[in-house]
C-alpha positions as CSV (number, residue, x, y, z in Angstrom):
1,M,0.0,0.0,0.0
2,K,1.1,3.6,-0.6
3,F,-0.7,5.2,2.3
4,A,-1.0,4.7,6.1
5,M,-2.4,6.5,9.1
6,Y,-0.3,8.4,11.7
7,N,-1.8,10.7,14.4
8,H,-5.2,10.5,12.7
9,K,-3.6,11.8,9.4
10,I,-3.1,10.0,6.1
11,I,0.6,9.7,5.3
12,S,2.0,8.8,1.9
13,T,5.3,6.9,1.4
14,Q,6.9,10.2,0.2
15,L,6.5,11.6,3.7
16,A,6.8,8.5,5.8
17,K,9.6,7.8,8.3
18,G,10.7,4.3,9.3
19,H,10.7,4.7,13.1
20,L,7.0,5.7,13.5
21,R,4.1,3.4,14.3
22,Y,1.6,3.5,11.5
23,K,-1.9,2.0,11.2
24,C,-4.0,0.9,8.3
25,P,-6.6,3.7,7.4
26,F,-9.1,0.9,6.6
27,C,-8.9,-1.8,9.3
28,G,-6.9,0.1,12.0
29,K,-4.2,-2.6,12.3
30,R,-0.5,-1.9,12.6
31,M,1.5,-1.3,9.4
32,V,5.2,-1.2,8.7
33,Y,6.9,1.3,6.4
34,H,9.4,-0.3,4.0
35,N,11.9,2.4,2.9
36,S,13.6,2.8,-0.5
37,T,15.9,5.3,-2.1
38,N,13.2,5.7,-4.7
39,H,10.0,6.7,-3.0
40,H,8.0,5.1,-5.9
41,S,9.3,1.7,-4.7
42,A,8.6,2.3,-1.0
43,Y,5.4,0.8,0.5
44,F,3.5,0.0,3.7
45,S,2.5,-3.5,4.6
46,H,0.4,-5.0,7.4
47,V,2.3,-6.6,10.3
48,L,1.9,-10.4,9.8
49,T,-0.1,-12.0,12.6
50,D,-2.2,-15.1,12.8
51,N,-5.3,-13.1,12.1
52,S,-4.1,-10.4,9.7
53,F,-3.7,-10.0,6.0
54,N,-0.2,-9.7,4.8
55,N,0.6,-7.6,1.8
56,P,4.1,-8.4,0.7
57,G,6.4,-6.0,-1.1
58,E,5.4,-5.1,-4.6
59,T,7.7,-5.3,-7.6
60,S,8.5,-2.0,-9.4
61,E,6.5,-3.3,-12.3
62,H,3.4,-3.9,-10.2
63,L,3.7,-0.4,-8.6
64,A,4.2,1.3,-12.0
65,G,1.4,-0.7,-13.6
66,K,-1.0,0.0,-10.9
67,Q,-0.3,3.8,-11.1
68,Q,-0.7,3.6,-14.9
69,L,-3.9,1.7,-14.7
70,Y,-5.2,4.3,-12.2
71,Q,-4.6,7.0,-14.8
72,F,-6.1,4.8,-17.6
73,F,-9.4,4.2,-15.8
74,K,-9.7,7.6,-14.1
75,T,-12.3,9.6,-16.0
76,K,-15.0,12.1,-14.9
77,D,-17.6,9.2,-15.0
78,N,-15.5,6.7,-13.1
79,S,-14.8,6.4,-9.4
80,V,-11.3,4.9,-9.1
81,V,-9.8,3.9,-5.7
82,I,-6.4,2.3,-5.2
83,E,-6.3,-0.6,-2.7
84,K,-9.8,-0.1,-1.3
85,Y,-10.2,-2.3,1.8
86,L,-13.1,-4.8,1.6
87,P,-13.5,-5.9,5.2
88,K,-16.0,-8.7,4.6
89,I,-13.5,-10.7,2.6
90,N,-10.3,-9.1,4.0
91,Q,-9.1,-8.1,0.6
92,W,-7.3,-5.1,-0.9
93,P,-7.9,-5.1,-4.7
94,D,-5.3,-3.1,-6.7
95,L,-8.1,-0.9,-8.1
96,M,-11.8,-0.4,-7.6
97,V,-13.4,1.2,-10.7
98,N,-17.0,1.9,-9.8
99,N,-18.2,-1.7,-8.8
100,T,-15.5,-3.6,-10.7
101,V,-12.2,-4.8,-9.3
102,I,-9.0,-4.4,-11.4
103,E,-6.2,-6.8,-10.4
104,F,-2.8,-6.4,-12.0
105,Q,-1.2,-9.8,-11.8
106,C,2.5,-10.1,-12.1
107,S,3.3,-13.0,-9.8
108,P,2.3,-16.6,-9.9
109,I,-1.0,-17.5,-8.3
110,S,-2.6,-20.9,-7.9
111,V,-6.0,-21.9,-9.3
112,Q,-7.3,-22.4,-5.8
113,K,-6.2,-18.9,-4.6
114,L,-7.5,-17.2,-7.7
115,R,-10.9,-18.9,-7.4
116,Q,-11.1,-18.0,-3.7
117,I,-10.4,-14.3,-4.4
118,I,-12.9,-14.2,-7.3
119,A,-15.5,-16.0,-5.2
120,G,-15.0,-13.4,-2.5
121,Y,-15.6,-10.5,-4.9
122,T,-18.6,-12.3,-6.4
123,S,-20.2,-12.7,-3.0
124,L,-20.2,-8.9,-2.7
125,G,-21.7,-8.5,-6.2
126,I,-18.4,-7.2,-7.5
127,K,-17.0,-8.1,-11.0
128,S,-13.3,-8.6,-11.5
129,W,-10.9,-8.1,-14.4
130,W,-7.5,-9.7,-14.1
131,I,-4.8,-7.9,-16.2
132,L,-1.5,-9.7,-16.7
133,G,2.0,-8.2,-16.4
134,S,5.2,-9.0,-18.2
135,P,6.0,-12.4,-16.6
136,Y,2.9,-13.7,-18.4
137,Q,3.9,-12.0,-21.6
138,K,7.5,-13.2,-22.0
139,R,6.7,-16.8,-22.5
140,R,4.2,-18.9,-24.4
141,L,1.5,-19.8,-21.8
142,R,0.5,-23.5,-21.4
143,P,-3.2,-24.2,-21.7
144,K,-3.7,-24.5,-17.9
145,Y,-2.3,-21.0,-17.4
146,I,-4.4,-19.6,-20.2
147,A,-7.5,-21.2,-18.7
148,K,-7.0,-19.4,-15.4
149,F,-7.1,-16.0,-16.8
150,L,-9.3,-16.6,-19.9
151,N,-12.5,-14.6,-20.1
152,Y,-15.4,-14.7,-22.5
153,S,-17.9,-12.2,-23.9
154,S,-20.3,-12.4,-26.8
155,R,-18.5,-9.6,-28.6
156,L,-14.8,-10.4,-28.0
157,G,-15.2,-14.2,-27.8
158,F,-12.4,-15.7,-25.6
159,F,-10.0,-13.0,-24.5
160,M,-7.1,-12.2,-22.1
161,L,-5.9,-8.8,-20.9
162,Y,-2.3,-7.6,-20.6
163,W,-0.8,-4.3,-19.5
164,K,2.3,-3.0,-21.4
165,I,4.3,-0.9,-19.0
166,S,6.6,0.7,-21.6
167,Q,3.8,1.6,-24.0
168,K,1.3,2.4,-21.2
169,C,-1.5,0.6,-22.9
170,L,-3.8,-2.3,-22.5
171,E,-3.3,-5.2,-24.9
172,I,-6.2,-7.5,-25.6
173,H,-5.8,-11.0,-27.1
174,Y,-9.3,-11.7,-28.3
175,Q,-11.3,-14.1,-30.4
176,Q,-8.9,-16.9,-29.2
177,C,-9.4,-20.3,-30.7
178,E,-7.7,-23.6,-31.2
179,C,-6.7,-25.0,-34.6
180,G,-4.2,-27.7,-35.3
181,S,-3.2,-28.0,-31.7
182,R,-2.3,-24.3,-31.7
183,I,-3.9,-21.3,-30.1
184,F,-4.7,-18.3,-32.4
185,Y,-6.0,-14.9,-31.5
186,R,-6.3,-11.3,-32.7
187,T,-4.5,-8.5,-30.9
188,R,-5.6,-4.9,-30.2
189,R,-3.8,-2.3,-28.1
190,I,-5.9,0.3,-26.3
191,F,-4.5,3.6,-25.0
192,T,-7.6,5.2,-23.4
193,Y,-10.6,4.2,-21.4
194,A,-12.9,5.7,-24.0
195,E,-11.2,3.7,-26.7
196,L,-11.7,0.5,-24.6
197,I,-15.4,1.1,-24.2
198,N,-15.8,1.8,-27.9
199,F,-13.8,-1.4,-28.8
200,I,-16.0,-3.5,-26.5
201,N,-19.3,-2.1,-27.7
202,Y,-18.6,-2.3,-31.4
203,T,-16.4,-5.3,-31.9
204,R,-18.0,-8.3,-33.6
205,I,-16.7,-11.9,-33.8
206,K,-15.5,-12.5,-37.3
207,S,-15.2,-15.8,-39.1
208,R,-11.6,-16.8,-39.9
209,A,-10.8,-17.6,-43.5
210,I,-8.2,-20.2,-44.2
211,T,-6.6,-21.5,-47.4
212,Y,-6.5,-25.2,-48.2
213,S,-2.7,-25.2,-48.1
214,R,-2.7,-23.5,-44.7
215,W,-5.2,-26.1,-43.5
216,L,-3.0,-28.9,-44.7
217,G,-0.1,-27.4,-42.8
218,L,-2.1,-27.3,-39.6
219,V,-3.2,-30.9,-40.1
220,S,0.4,-31.9,-40.5
221,H,1.4,-30.0,-37.3
222,E,-1.5,-31.5,-35.4
223,I,-0.4,-35.0,-36.4
224,H,3.2,-34.3,-35.6
225,V,2.3,-33.0,-32.1
226,N,0.4,-36.2,-31.3
227,Q,3.1,-38.4,-32.8
228,Q,5.5,-36.8,-30.3
229,R,3.1,-37.4,-27.5
230,L,2.7,-41.0,-28.4
231,F,6.5,-41.4,-28.7
232,H,6.9,-39.9,-25.2
233,G,4.3,-42.3,-23.7
234,D,1.4,-39.9,-23.3
235,L,-1.1,-42.0,-21.3
236,Q,-4.3,-40.5,-22.9
237,I,-3.0,-41.1,-26.5
238,M,-1.9,-44.7,-25.6
239,R,-5.4,-45.4,-24.1
240,I,-7.1,-44.2,-27.3
241,Q,-4.6,-46.2,-29.4
242,Q,-5.5,-49.3,-27.4
243,M,-9.2,-48.7,-28.1
244,L,-8.4,-48.8,-31.8
245,G,-7.2,-52.4,-31.4
246,T,-6.5,-54.2,-34.7
247,R,-9.2,-52.5,-36.7
248,H,-7.2,-49.5,-37.6
249,N,-3.5,-48.6,-37.8
250,T,-2.8,-45.6,-35.6
251,I,-4.6,-42.4,-34.5
252,M,-2.4,-40.7,-37.2
253,G,-4.6,-42.3,-39.8
254,C,-7.8,-41.0,-38.3
255,P,-10.6,-39.9,-40.6
256,I,-10.5,-36.4,-42.2
257,I,-13.7,-35.5,-40.4
258,C,-11.6,-35.6,-37.2
259,H,-9.7,-32.5,-38.4
260,L,-13.0,-30.6,-38.8
261,P,-14.2,-28.1,-37.9
262,V,-11.0,-26.1,-38.5
263,Y,-11.4,-23.8,-35.5
264,T,-12.9,-24.5,-32.1
265,Y,-12.9,-23.1,-28.6
266,P,-9.5,-22.9,-26.8
267,I,-10.8,-25.3,-24.0
268,F,-9.4,-28.7,-25.0
269,K,-5.7,-28.4,-23.7
270,K,-4.7,-28.7,-27.4
271,R,-6.3,-32.2,-27.5
272,Y,-9.3,-31.5,-29.7
273,L,-8.2,-34.0,-32.3
274,L,-8.1,-36.8,-29.6
275,W,-11.5,-35.7,-28.4
276,R,-13.0,-36.1,-31.9
277,I,-11.3,-39.4,-32.5
278,L,-12.6,-40.7,-29.1
279,I,-16.2,-39.6,-30.0
280,L,-16.1,-41.6,-33.2
281,L,-14.8,-44.7,-31.4
282,L,-17.5,-44.4,-28.7
283,M,-20.2,-44.1,-31.4
284,N,-19.3,-47.7,-32.2
285,K,-20.1,-48.7,-28.6
286,Y,-22.9,-46.5,-27.5
287,S,-26.1,-45.1,-29.1
288,D,-26.9,-42.6,-26.3
289,L,-25.3,-39.3,-27.3
290,Q,-25.2,-38.0,-23.7
291,K,-23.4,-41.1,-22.6
292,I,-20.9,-40.6,-25.4
293,Y,-20.3,-37.0,-24.4
294,Q,-19.8,-37.9,-20.7
295,V,-17.4,-40.8,-21.4
296,A,-15.3,-38.7,-23.9
297,N,-14.8,-35.9,-21.4
298,S,-14.0,-38.3,-18.6
299,K,-11.3,-40.2,-20.6
300,L,-9.6,-37.0,-21.6
301,V,-9.8,-35.5,-18.1
302,L,-11.7,-32.4,-19.2
303,P,-12.3,-29.7,-18.4
304,L,-9.5,-27.2,-17.7
305,S,-9.6,-25.1,-14.5
306,F,-11.5,-21.9,-15.7
307,C,-11.7,-19.3,-13.0
308,Q,-13.4,-16.4,-14.8
309,I,-15.9,-18.1,-17.1
310,N,-19.2,-19.0,-15.6
311,N,-21.0,-22.2,-16.8
312,Y,-17.9,-23.2,-18.8
313,Q,-19.2,-26.8,-19.0
314,S,-21.8,-25.6,-21.5
315,L,-18.9,-24.8,-23.9
316,Y,-17.9,-28.5,-24.1
317,K,-21.5,-29.5,-24.8
318,R,-21.8,-26.8,-27.5
319,A,-18.6,-28.1,-29.2
320,F,-20.0,-31.7,-29.0
321,D,-23.3,-30.7,-30.5
322,K,-21.5,-28.9,-33.4
323,Y,-19.4,-32.0,-34.1
324,V,-22.5,-34.2,-34.1
325,A,-24.1,-31.8,-36.5
326,L,-21.1,-32.0,-38.7
327,L,-21.2,-35.8,-38.8
328,I,-24.9,-35.6,-39.7
329,Q,-24.2,-33.0,-42.4
330,H,-21.6,-35.4,-44.0
331,H,-24.0,-38.4,-43.8
332,Y,-22.0,-40.3,-41.3
333,L,-24.7,-40.1,-38.6
334,E,-28.4,-40.2,-38.2
335,V,-30.2,-39.5,-34.9
336,S,-33.6,-39.7,-33.4
337,P,-36.0,-36.7,-33.7
338,D,-35.2,-35.7,-30.1
339,H,-31.4,-35.8,-30.9
340,K,-30.7,-38.2,-28.0
341,K,-30.1,-41.5,-29.8
342,I,-28.0,-42.6,-32.7
343,T,-30.2,-44.5,-35.2
344,R,-27.4,-45.0,-37.8
345,F,-23.7,-44.6,-37.8
346,K,-21.4,-45.0,-40.8
347,Q,-17.8,-45.4,-40.0
348,P,-15.7,-42.7,-41.8
349,R,-12.6,-43.8,-43.8
350,W,-9.5,-44.5,-41.8
351,F,-6.1,-44.3,-43.5
352,N,-3.2,-46.7,-43.2
353,S,-0.8,-43.9,-42.3
354,Y,-0.4,-40.1,-42.0
355,Y,1.3,-40.2,-45.4
356,D,-1.7,-41.9,-47.1
357,K,-4.0,-39.3,-45.6
358,I,-1.9,-36.3,-46.8
359,Q,-1.6,-37.8,-50.3
360,Y,-5.4,-38.3,-50.4
361,L,-6.0,-34.7,-49.3
362,K,-3.6,-33.3,-52.0
363,R,-5.4,-35.3,-54.7
364,H,-8.9,-34.3,-53.6
365,R,-8.3,-30.6,-52.8
């Protein structure tokens, strides 16, 4: 925190002295001043006791980002408060913008802790936006890290928020999707709050065009990724390969319909191909579509740990329904009028190898 109470007066870090006894202006508990040659890096923290909240020292990036975000959101129509104390959940959010919390996350945080904090805000009727700092920008995030901070809106699709300290701007990775075991997204940099509101209100989800040669490249990459997983003993791939038995060669020769639709939601841990193969295999065993859906998800240990998307289970069901519709469209599947039971299933063509599949695709482009 950048402020504390001394002699019933609010003292900033610029005026603080290390030997004085400070109190929190919100909860009244004792605080300690941490000095620095640069007053921008100095801060107050609560004395750690069994019953008190401890606010550890902030990095220079977190302090700078918080100050920049304050200026970004501060407008005549917004009430912006830095580190407003919320006593019911014993939490100090980085910023409160009207009734929305803004958290600038630079350090690692577990799924359990993140869910706990978000649940606390939700219990007070407060929405939260989590904006990521440079530690999350300098590396390619694994699916489980993306899932923690992934958000969704009908206009932006799946999106994540980043703050660029050097440019003093918000960077939005939006309309995220999975294709060929890769995550794709569009990028937009926002420099003012007014620009952000305009972007949110007028952005529309656009369909992604893809050339045939590009799609072949993504199919090749998807197969290569799964070949490597099989080589390294990935248990989920090995189980699916065992389910194939002697009827087919390998999962690399799976039907072309398993590579469609081209784009899907970024919710499958880059295992969307395996999920589609598994659905086809289960259709040989079960006629109940709900049973097939449940077994496919359980065998691939879905879903990911989403923290900011409500009712994310419905996204998996929506993807399943789309795949069933695709199988019906290509005449591999017929279902009952209530769309609950399979009445006819025609097995799509399997290939002897990945090479045979690619050659077939090149001949029938």
